[in-house]
C-alpha positions as CSV (number, residue, x, y, z in Angstrom):
1,X,37.6,144.6,110.4
2,X,37.9,147.8,112.1
3,X,40.8,147.9,114.0
4,X,41.7,144.5,115.3
5,X,43.9,142.7,115.4
6,X,45.1,139.7,112.9
7,X,45.6,137.7,115.2
8,X,41.6,137.3,116.7
9,X,40.9,137.4,113.1
10,X,42.3,134.9,110.9
11,X,40.9,132.0,113.2
12,X,37.9,133.4,113.5
13,X,37.4,133.9,109.7
14,X,38.2,130.2,109.1
15,X,34.3,128.1,108.4
16,X,33.7,125.2,110.9
17,X,33.7,122.9,108.9
18,X,37.6,123.5,107.6
19,X,38.4,123.8,111.6
20,X,37.0,120.7,112.2
21,X,39.1,118.6,109.7
22,X,42.1,120.3,110.4
23,X,42.0,120.3,113.7
24,X,42.8,122.9,117.1
25,X,46.5,123.0,115.3
26,X,45.0,125.3,112.4
27,X,43.7,127.9,114.7
28,X,46.9,128.1,116.9
29,X,48.8,128.4,113.6
30,X,46.4,131.6,112.1
31,X,47.1,133.1,115.0
32,X,50.5,132.3,115.2
33,X,50.8,134.2,111.5
34,X,48.3,136.7,112.4
35,X,50.7,138.1,115.1
36,X,53.7,138.4,113.0
37,X,51.5,140.4,110.4
38,X,49.8,142.9,113.4
39,X,53.8,143.0,114.5
40,X,54.1,145.1,111.7
41,X,52.3,147.9,111.6
42,X,54.3,150.1,108.8
43,X,54.2,147.3,105.9
44,X,50.6,145.6,107.1
45,X,48.9,148.7,105.1
46,X,50.2,147.2,102.6
47,X,49.2,143.7,103.1
48,X,47.1,141.8,100.1
49,X,44.1,140.8,99.7
50,X,42.5,142.3,102.1
51,X,41.7,140.6,105.9
52,X,38.6,140.0,105.0
53,X,39.8,138.1,101.8
54,X,42.8,135.7,103.2
55,X,40.9,133.3,103.7
56,X,38.3,133.2,101.0
57,X,39.0,130.0,99.1
58,X,37.6,128.2,102.4
59,X,34.2,129.4,101.6
60,X,33.2,126.4,100.3
61,X,32.9,123.4,102.5
62,X,36.1,120.7,102.6
63,X,33.2,117.7,101.5
64,X,32.4,119.5,98.5
65,X,36.7,119.9,97.1
66,X,36.5,117.7,94.1
67,X,39.8,119.1,92.7
68,X,43.0,121.1,93.6
69,X,44.5,123.9,92.0
70,X,47.7,125.5,93.4
71,X,49.3,128.5,93.8
72,X,52.3,130.4,94.9
73,X,51.4,133.1,96.6
74,X,49.0,136.4,95.9
75,X,49.2,138.6,92.8
76,X,51.2,141.5,94.0
77,X,49.6,143.8,92.5
78,X,47.2,146.6,94.0
79,X,43.9,145.2,94.0
80,X,44.9,142.3,92.0
81,X,45.0,139.3,94.8
82,X,41.1,138.2,95.3
83,X,41.4,134.9,97.8
84,X,41.7,132.4,95.1
85,X,44.4,131.3,93.6
86,X,45.4,132.5,90.1
87,X,42.1,134.5,90.0
88,X,41.1,138.5,90.1
89,X,37.8,140.3,90.3
90,X,35.3,141.1,86.8
91,X,36.3,144.6,87.4
92,X,40.8,144.1,87.3
93,X,42.1,144.5,83.7
94,X,44.8,144.1,81.9
95,X,45.0,140.0,83.6
96,X,48.1,139.2,85.5
97,X,50.2,137.3,82.8
98,X,50.2,133.5,84.4
99,X,46.2,134.5,84.1
100,X,46.0,134.8,80.5
101,X,47.8,132.2,80.2
102,X,45.0,129.7,82.2
103,X,42.6,131.5,80.1
104,X,43.9,130.7,76.7
105,X,44.8,126.9,78.2
106,X,41.6,126.4,78.9
107,X,40.0,127.7,75.9
108,X,42.5,125.1,74.0
109,X,41.4,122.2,75.9
110,X,37.8,123.1,76.9
111,X,36.8,124.6,73.8
112,X,34.7,127.2,75.2
113,X,34.7,130.5,74.3
114,X,37.7,132.5,76.2
115,X,36.4,134.7,78.9
116,X,36.5,138.6,78.8
117,X,37.7,138.6,82.4
118,X,39.8,136.8,85.3
119,X,37.2,135.8,88.2
120,X,37.9,132.2,89.0
121,X,34.9,132.3,91.6
122,X,32.4,129.8,89.6
123,X,35.6,127.0,89.6
124,X,35.4,127.3,93.5
125,X,31.8,127.3,93.3
126,X,31.9,123.7,91.2
127,X,34.2,122.4,94.0
128,X,37.9,123.9,92.9
129,X,40.3,124.7,95.7
130,X,42.1,127.4,94.3
131,X,45.0,127.6,97.3
132,X,48.0,129.6,97.3
133,X,50.9,128.2,98.8
134,X,51.0,131.5,100.6
135,X,48.1,133.2,101.8
136,X,49.3,136.9,101.3
137,X,52.0,138.9,100.2
138,X,52.5,142.8,100.0
139,X,51.7,145.1,97.5
140,X,54.5,145.5,95.0
141,X,56.2,142.9,96.8
142,X,56.0,139.4,95.1
143,X,57.1,136.6,97.1
144,X,57.4,139.4,100.7
145,X,55.6,136.3,102.8
146,X,56.8,132.8,101.7
147,X,58.8,132.7,104.9
148,X,56.2,133.8,107.1
149,X,55.0,130.3,108.2
150,X,52.2,129.8,105.5
151,X,53.5,127.0,104.1
152,X,52.6,125.1,107.6
153,X,48.9,126.1,107.5
154,X,48.7,125.2,103.4
155,X,50.6,121.9,103.9
156,X,48.1,120.7,106.8
157,X,45.0,121.7,104.7
158,X,46.4,118.9,102.0
159,X,47.7,116.4,104.3
160,X,44.4,116.5,106.0
161,X,41.8,116.7,102.6
162,X,44.0,113.2,101.4
163,X,43.3,111.9,105.2
164,X,39.6,112.4,105.0
165,X,39.5,109.7,101.9
166,X,37.2,112.1,99.6
167,X,38.3,111.5,96.1
168,X,40.1,115.0,94.5
169,X,42.6,115.5,91.6
170,X,45.3,117.9,92.3
171,X,47.0,120.2,89.8
172,X,50.2,121.2,90.7
173,X,51.7,124.0,88.1
174,X,55.6,125.2,89.1
175,X,58.1,123.5,91.4
176,X,57.0,125.1,94.3
177,X,53.5,123.3,94.4
178,X,54.9,120.4,93.4
179,X,56.6,120.4,96.6
180,X,53.0,119.3,97.5
181,X,53.4,115.8,95.9
182,X,54.4,113.5,98.6
183,X,51.4,114.7,100.8
184,X,48.6,113.5,98.1
185,X,48.9,110.2,98.7
186,X,46.7,108.2,95.8
187,X,44.6,110.9,94.6
188,X,45.4,111.5,91.1
189,X,48.5,114.7,90.7
190,X,48.4,116.3,87.4
191,X,52.0,118.2,87.3
192,X,53.3,120.7,84.4
193,X,55.1,123.8,84.1
194,X,54.0,127.1,85.5
195,X,51.9,129.1,83.7
196,X,53.9,132.2,83.8
197,X,55.1,133.8,80.8
198,X,59.0,132.2,81.9
199,X,58.1,128.8,81.7
200,X,54.3,128.3,80.1
201,X,56.0,127.4,76.8
202,X,58.3,124.8,78.6
203,X,54.8,122.3,79.5
204,X,52.4,124.4,80.4
205,X,51.0,125.0,77.4
206,X,49.0,121.9,75.4
207,X,48.5,119.9,79.7
208,X,45.4,120.1,79.4
209,X,44.7,119.9,82.6
210,X,41.2,120.9,83.1
211,X,39.8,117.6,81.2
212,X,42.7,115.3,82.7
213,X,40.5,116.5,86.1
214,X,37.4,115.6,84.8
215,X,38.4,112.4,83.1
216,X,40.1,110.9,85.8
217,X,37.0,112.0,87.6
218,X,34.9,110.3,85.5
219,X,36.7,106.8,85.4
220,X,36.7,106.8,89.4
221,X,33.0,107.3,88.6
222,X,32.4,111.1,89.9
223,X,31.1,114.4,88.6
224,X,33.0,115.7,86.7
225,X,33.9,119.7,87.0
226,X,31.7,122.2,85.5
227,X,34.5,124.7,84.3
228,X,32.5,127.2,82.5
229,X,33.2,130.7,83.3
230,X,31.3,133.6,82.2
231,X,31.9,135.7,79.0
232,X,30.8,139.2,79.0
233,X,29.0,140.5,76.3
């Protein structure tokens, strides 16, 4: 970033296809969020993920979205937040507990070998929008930016995707994600408890979200998602 203000940086980071879909209001929202982050230099040094990764979920074009998985906010552990909901970089060990549970359900649902690392970027490349409700937090402070205004931006993302008339399946894990249900129109929605250890046994385990996404897609005449993740030797 070279000292650039987030007020300028964040709007510039939104890819053009997403900016076109979401409209000019979106760039104003991102600039406002950047201003709020710039206004707190003492905590800005604790910002996670790093600025270059805040909008990483939008690296793939909107027309490629086959499924939407909604998280709450980034992992607050140092270097844990990757810009993709629930994902971490390959070198992160041990894995966050919610991610461990997601990978356990992945293996139980699909029968694939259990991944030895938590990088979910292959899902993003296969058309899964891994979108947190709030795109930043502070290291060591989960939920620190839940009142910053990110929900205004991510609500707009979900609304415009739905209005685009493209077919995608949404997965809403937990109460906060399920607040988006009314924005998703007639596209299929899969809801269950959050994969957090506090709630996973109350409906997340056994919910088979990955195979259900593909079943919905195939029944509607669309290609399934390739869920395979790398297994290190």
